[in-house]
C-alpha positions as CSV (number, residue, x, y, z in Angstrom):
1,M,-6.6,25.0,-48.0
2,M,-9.1,25.2,-45.2
3,L,-9.3,21.4,-44.9
4,D,-5.5,21.1,-44.6
5,D,-5.6,23.5,-41.7
6,V,-8.3,21.5,-40.0
7,V,-6.3,18.3,-40.5
8,K,-3.1,19.9,-39.1
9,L,-5.1,21.2,-36.1
10,I,-6.5,17.8,-35.3
11,E,-3.1,16.2,-35.6
12,A,-1.6,18.8,-33.3
13,I,-4.3,18.2,-30.7
14,G,-3.7,14.4,-31.0
15,H,0.0,14.9,-30.4
16,L,-0.6,17.1,-27.5
17,M,-3.1,14.7,-25.9
18,G,-0.6,11.8,-26.5
19,G,2.1,13.8,-24.7
20,V,-0.1,14.7,-21.7
21,A,-2.0,11.4,-21.3
22,W,0.8,9.3,-19.6
23,P,1.6,12.0,-17.0
24,L,-2.1,12.3,-16.2
25,V,-2.4,8.5,-15.9
26,A,0.6,8.5,-13.5
27,V,-0.8,11.2,-11.4
28,F,-4.2,9.4,-11.3
29,I,-2.5,6.2,-10.1
30,V,-0.5,8.0,-7.4
31,V,-3.7,9.8,-6.1
32,L,-5.7,6.5,-6.2
33,F,-3.1,4.5,-4.3
34,R,-1.8,7.4,-2.1
35,S,-2.5,5.6,1.3
36,S,-0.9,2.4,0.2
37,I,2.1,4.3,-1.2
38,G,2.3,6.3,2.0
39,R,2.3,3.1,4.1
40,F,5.0,1.5,1.9
41,L,7.2,4.6,2.1
42,S,6.7,4.8,5.9
43,N,8.1,1.3,6.3
44,L,11.0,1.8,3.9
45,S,14.4,1.3,5.4
46,E,16.6,1.3,2.3
47,L,16.2,2.4,-1.3
48,R,18.8,1.8,-4.0
49,L,18.7,3.1,-7.5
50,K,21.2,2.6,-10.3
51,G,21.6,4.2,-13.7
52,R,21.8,3.3,-17.4
53,G,19.9,0.0,-17.7
54,F,18.2,1.1,-14.5
55,E,17.9,-1.1,-11.4
56,A,15.8,-0.2,-8.3
57,S,15.6,-2.0,-5.0
58,A,13.5,-1.2,-1.9
59,V,13.8,-2.9,1.5
60,R,11.0,-2.6,3.9
61,R,11.5,-2.5,7.7
62,L,9.4,-4.9,9.7
63,D,8.3,-3.7,13.1
64,F,7.7,-6.9,15.0
65,D,7.3,-6.4,18.8
66,A,5.7,-8.2,21.7
67,I,2.1,-7.2,20.6
68,S,3.0,-8.5,17.1
69,Q,3.9,-11.8,18.6
70,K,0.6,-12.0,20.6
71,L,-1.4,-11.2,17.5
72,Y,0.6,-13.7,15.4
73,D,0.1,-16.4,18.0
74,F,-3.6,-15.6,18.1
75,W,-3.8,-15.6,14.3
76,K,-1.6,-18.7,13.7
77,P,-1.6,-20.9,16.7
78,G,0.8,-23.8,16.0
79,G,1.8,-22.2,12.7
80,N,-1.6,-22.6,11.0
81,I,-4.1,-19.9,10.4
82,D,-7.1,-20.2,12.7
83,R,-10.0,-18.9,10.5
84,A,-12.2,-17.9,13.4
85,N,-9.4,-15.9,15.0
86,A,-8.6,-14.3,11.6
87,T,-12.2,-13.3,11.3
88,R,-12.1,-11.7,14.8
89,I,-9.0,-9.8,13.9
90,A,-10.5,-8.6,10.7
91,A,-13.6,-7.5,12.5
92,C,-11.7,-5.5,15.1
93,M,-9.6,-3.9,12.3
94,Q,-12.8,-2.9,10.5
95,Q,-14.4,-1.6,13.7
96,L,-11.3,0.5,14.4
97,N,-11.0,1.7,10.8
98,I,-7.6,0.1,10.3
99,V,-7.2,-0.8,6.6
100,G,-4.8,-3.5,5.6
101,S,-4.2,-7.2,5.8
102,I,-3.6,-9.1,9.0
103,A,0.0,-9.8,8.0
104,W,0.5,-6.1,7.5
105,L,-1.0,-5.4,10.9
106,I,1.4,-7.8,12.6
107,N,4.5,-6.9,10.7
108,A,4.4,-3.3,9.6
109,A,1.4,-1.4,11.0
110,P,2.1,1.4,13.5
111,P,2.4,0.1,17.0
112,E,-0.6,2.0,18.2
113,S,-2.8,0.2,15.6
114,R,-1.6,-3.2,16.8
115,T,-2.2,-2.2,20.4
116,R,-5.7,-1.1,19.6
117,V,-6.5,-4.3,17.8
118,A,-5.0,-6.4,20.7
119,A,-7.1,-4.5,23.2
120,C,-10.2,-5.1,21.1
121,L,-9.4,-8.8,21.1
122,K,-8.6,-8.6,24.9
123,L,-5.1,-9.9,24.3
124,V,-3.4,-7.3,26.5
């Protein structure tokens, strides 16, 4: 009788852990990627959700201004990436503690981040 109780207790703990594991994994992922999720949500211009079979759609707003154009022309003169200039942009971003890709900087970063990088590169 005692062994049956132990087996039932172990099964109950297993079911409890199985029910709690996925929400904990989801929370861990959200915490781990919170800055990326925050950047994505800050550039979100439209979000559509549907029911039943479920369908989701998100549209990001690109924030392309004159500084973006200067950075783009510096990064891709003639439409091709200039590796030396890409390295200089990345170095300025690192120096200014701006995390993200060059494409993100040009298209979706806050305007003040683009301005700071352009000033570091002496483009303005």
